[in-house]
C-alpha positions in Angstrom: -34.5 -77.8 74.8 -38.3 -76.2 74.8 -39.5 -79.3 73.1 -39.0 -81.2 76.3 -41.8 -79.3 77.9 -44.0 -80.9 75.7 -43.1 -84.5 77.2 -44.9 -86.5 80.1 -42.6 -89.1 81.3 -43.6 -91.5 83.6 -46.8 -89.8 84.0 -50.4 -91.9 84.4 -53.2 -90.4 82.5 -57.0 -91.4 82.5 -58.7 -90.6 79.2 -62.3 -91.1 78.9 -64.0 -92.1 76.0 -61.0 -93.1 74.5 -61.8 -95.9 72.0 -61.8 -93.8 69.3 -61.9 -89.9 67.8 -60.4 -87.3 69.9 -60.0 -89.5 72.6 -58.0 -92.2 71.1 -55.5 -90.0 69.5 -55.1 -88.1 72.9 -54.4 -91.0 74.8 -51.7 -92.0 72.0 -50.5 -88.7 72.1 -49.9 -88.8 75.6 -48.1 -92.0 75.6 -45.8 -90.6 72.6 -45.3 -88.1 75.2 -44.2 -90.8 78.0 -46.9 -91.4 80.0 -49.0 -94.8 80.9 -52.7 -94.1 80.2 -56.2 -96.1 81.7 -58.6 -96.1 79.0 -62.3 -96.1 79.1 -65.3 -96.5 76.6 -68.0 -98.5 76.0 -66.8 -101.1 73.8 -63.8 -103.0 74.8 -62.8 -104.1 71.4 -62.0 -100.4 70.5 -59.8 -99.8 73.5 -57.9 -102.8 72.9 -56.7 -101.2 69.3 -55.9 -97.8 71.0 -54.1 -99.9 73.8 -52.0 -101.7 70.9 -50.9 -98.4 69.8 -49.8 -97.2 72.9 -48.0 -100.5 73.4 -46.2 -99.9 69.9 -44.6 -96.6 71.7 -43.1 -98.5 74.6 -45.8 -97.3 77.4 -48.6 -98.8 79.0 -52.0 -99.4 78.6 -55.3 -100.1 81.0 -58.2 -101.0 79.7 -61.3 -100.4 81.4 -64.8 -100.8 79.0 -67.6 -98.9 81.0 -70.6 -96.8 80.6 -69.3 -93.5 81.5 -73.2 -92.2 81.2 -72.9 -93.1 84.6 -70.8 -90.7 86.6 -69.6 -93.6 89.4 -68.2 -95.5 86.8 -66.3 -92.5 85.7 -65.0 -91.9 89.3 -64.1 -95.5 89.5 -61.2 -94.7 87.1 -59.0 -92.5 89.5 -59.2 -95.9 91.6 -58.0 -98.1 88.7 -55.2 -96.1 87.8 -53.7 -96.0 91.2 -54.4 -99.6 91.6 -52.9 -100.2 88.2 -49.8 -97.7 88.0 -49.8 -96.6 91.3 -50.1 -92.8 90.8 -52.4 -90.5 88.6 -51.4 -87.2 87.2 -53.5 -86.3 84.5 -57.2 -86.5 83.6 -58.6 -86.3 79.8 -63.0 -85.6 80.2 -63.5 -86.4 76.5 -66.7 -88.7 76.9 -69.6 -86.4 76.4 -72.2 -85.1 73.6 -75.8 -84.9 72.6 -78.0 -85.3 69.4 -79.1 -82.1 68.1 -83.1 -81.6 68.4 -85.5 -78.9 68.1 -86.4 -77.0 71.5 -89.9 -78.7 71.8 -88.8 -81.5 71.5 -86.2 -81.2 73.9 -87.8 -82.0 77.4 -86.3 -81.8 80.8 -84.9 -85.1 80.8 -83.2 -85.1 77.6 -81.7 -81.9 79.1 -80.8 -83.4 82.5 -78.9 -86.5 80.6 -76.9 -84.0 78.6 -75.9 -82.2 81.5 -75.1 -85.4 83.1 -72.9 -87.1 80.5 -70.8 -84.2 79.6 -70.8 -82.3 82.7 -71.5 -84.7 85.9 -69.1 -87.4 84.4 -66.1 -85.1 84.1 -66.8 -83.7 87.9 -67.5 -87.5 89.2 -63.5 -88.1 87.3 -61.6 -84.9 88.6 -63.5 -85.4 91.9 -62.2 -88.7 92.6 -58.4 -87.8 91.1 -58.0 -85.0 93.1 -56.9 -87.2 96.0 -54.5 -89.1 94.2 -52.8 -86.0 92.3 -52.1 -84.2 95.6 -51.0 -87.5 97.2 -48.1 -87.2 94.3 -46.6 -84.4 92.3 -50.2 -82.4 91.2 -51.7 -83.0 88.3 -53.7 -81.8 85.3 -57.3 -82.0 84.3 -58.2 -81.2 80.6 -62.0 -81.0 79.8 -63.5 -81.0 76.4 -65.9 -78.7 75.6 -67.3 -77.4 72.5 -67.8 -74.2 70.4 -71.4 -74.7 70.6 -70.9 -73.9 74.4 -70.1 -70.2 73.1 -72.0 -69.6 70.0 -75.4 -69.9 68.9 -77.2 -72.4 66.4 -81.2 -73.8 66.3 -80.9 -77.4 67.7 -78.3 -77.3 69.7 -80.0 -76.2 73.1 -78.6 -79.4 75.5 -75.8 -79.8 73.6 -74.6 -76.5 74.0 -75.9 -75.7 77.5 -74.2 -78.6 78.8 -70.9 -77.8 77.0 -71.0 -74.2 77.9 -71.8 -75.7 81.5 -68.5 -77.7 81.3 -66.6 -74.5 80.0 -67.5 -72.1 83.4 -67.0 -75.8 85.3 -63.4 -75.7 84.1 -63.3 -72.3 85.7 -64.7 -73.0 88.7 -62.6 -76.1 89.5 -59.6 -74.4 88.6 -59.8 -71.9 91.5 -60.7 -74.8 93.9 -58.1 -76.9 92.8 -55.0 -74.4 92.4 -52.3 -73.9 92.9 -51.3 -77.8 92.5 -53.8 -79.3 90.2 -54.4 -77.1 86.7 -57.9 -77.6 85.4 -58.2 -76.1 81.6 -60.8 -76.9 78.9 -60.5 -77.1 75.1 -63.4 -75.4 73.1 -63.7 -78.1 69.9 -64.9 -77.3 66.4 -65.9 -79.5 63.9 -63.5 -82.6 63.9 -63.3 -85.6 61.4 -64.8 -88.3 63.9 -67.3 -91.3 63.8 -69.6 -88.6 64.9 -69.5 -86.4 61.5 -69.1 -89.4 59.1 -72.2 -88.5 57.5 -70.8 -84.8 56.9 -67.5 -86.1 56.3 -68.5 -88.5 53.5 -70.5 -86.2 51.8 -68.9 -84.2 49.4 -71.7 -81.2 49.1 -72.4 -81.0 52.9 -68.4 -81.1 53.9 -67.5 -78.5 51.5 -70.3 -76.0 53.1 -68.6 -76.6 56.5 -65.4 -76.1 55.0 -66.5 -72.8 53.2 -68.1 -71.8 56.5 -65.1 -72.0 58.6 -62.2 -69.4 58.4 -59.5 -72.0 58.2 -61.4 -73.7 55.2 -61.0 -77.3 56.8 -62.7 -79.4 59.2 -60.6 -80.1 61.9 -58.1 -83.5 62.4 -58.1 -85.3 65.5 -54.6 -84.6 65.7 -55.4 -80.8 66.0 -57.1 -81.3 69.2 -55.1 -84.3 70.8 -51.6 -81.6 70.1 -53.8 -79.2 72.2 -54.2 -81.6 74.7 -50.9 -82.7 75.3 -49.9 -78.8 75.4 -52.2 -78.4 78.7 -51.4 -81.3 80.3 -47.6 -81.0 79.9 -45.3 -78.6 81.4 -45.4 -76.9 78.5 -48.9 -75.3 79.8 -47.7 -75.0 83.3 -48.8 -71.2 83.3 -52.4 -72.2 82.6 -55.5 -72.7 84.6 -59.1 -72.2 84.5 -58.7 -71.8 80.6 -61.0 -72.7 77.5 -58.6 -72.8 74.1 -60.7 -72.4 71.1 -59.2 -75.4 68.5 -62.6 -74.8 66.6 -60.6 -73.5 62.9 -62.0 -69.5 63.7 -65.7 -70.3 64.2 -68.0 -67.5 65.3 -71.4 -69.2 64.3 -72.0 -72.9 63.5 -70.8 -74.3 60.3 -73.7 -76.8 60.1 -77.2 -75.5 60.3 -80.0 -77.9 60.7 -82.6 -75.6 58.7 -84.8 -75.5 61.5 -87.7 -73.2 60.6 -89.5 -70.8 62.4 -91.9 -72.1 64.9 
C-alpha cells in the first residue's frame, strides 16, 4: 500500500529543538511512523513531556538536554543515538532562529551568531551523523529553513541570510552525500508556535497575517511535521537537494515591522 511508504519502522532519528513547536511535532510524527527518537533542546522538562508522548506511541525516546547553539553539542547527538539505540538513520535539524532587528543594529557578531545557530549546528550534526548512517542502510537529513531565506523584508537580514545559507547548504550537502544519504529542507512560513505567541494571541495581528497569506491561515505544526515525515520516509526516496516551500503560498512576508526609511 502507498501509505506504507510513509512509515519508518525501527529507524532511529535525532531531532533538535525538540522540546516544543515544529521539533516536538516532528519527533512525535516520526515515532507514530515507527521510529525511536533522540530528543534535544535546552529545557529538560519540555523534552520529558515530548518523550512521554512518544512512549504513548509504543516507541522509545532518549532525552539529551543541551545548548545547541554550540555546534559541538549538536554533533554529540549522533554518538548519543548510536550509544542508546545502536544506529542512526534520520536527522531533523530544526533548532535555529534569530530575533528581527534593523540593519544598522545588526553588527557582524549578531550576523555570525545567526549563521552559527542556523547553519553551523546543522552542519555539525549532519557531519557527525553521516558515518553512522553509512554504516547502516543510509539515511535522510531534513533541515528546517524559512520562507525568509527566499523573500525580502525589512528587519530579517540576519535571519533571512542564515536561512538562505541553510537552503543552499542543503543542496551542496546533498551532492556530497548522494546516493546513500538524502538531504532536503523545508522553507517554513508562519507557523503557530511559541515564537509567534504575540501574534497568535493578538486578533488584529493574526487577521492581518492571515489576509496576507494566500491560504488565509497561519500554519499548524502538523503541516510541517507531515512534510518532515514525507522527506524522511521512503515516500520521499526520490528527492534530494530540494527545498520544499511549506509556507501557505507566501511570496512576501506576511508580518512587516514597519521599519522606516533611513
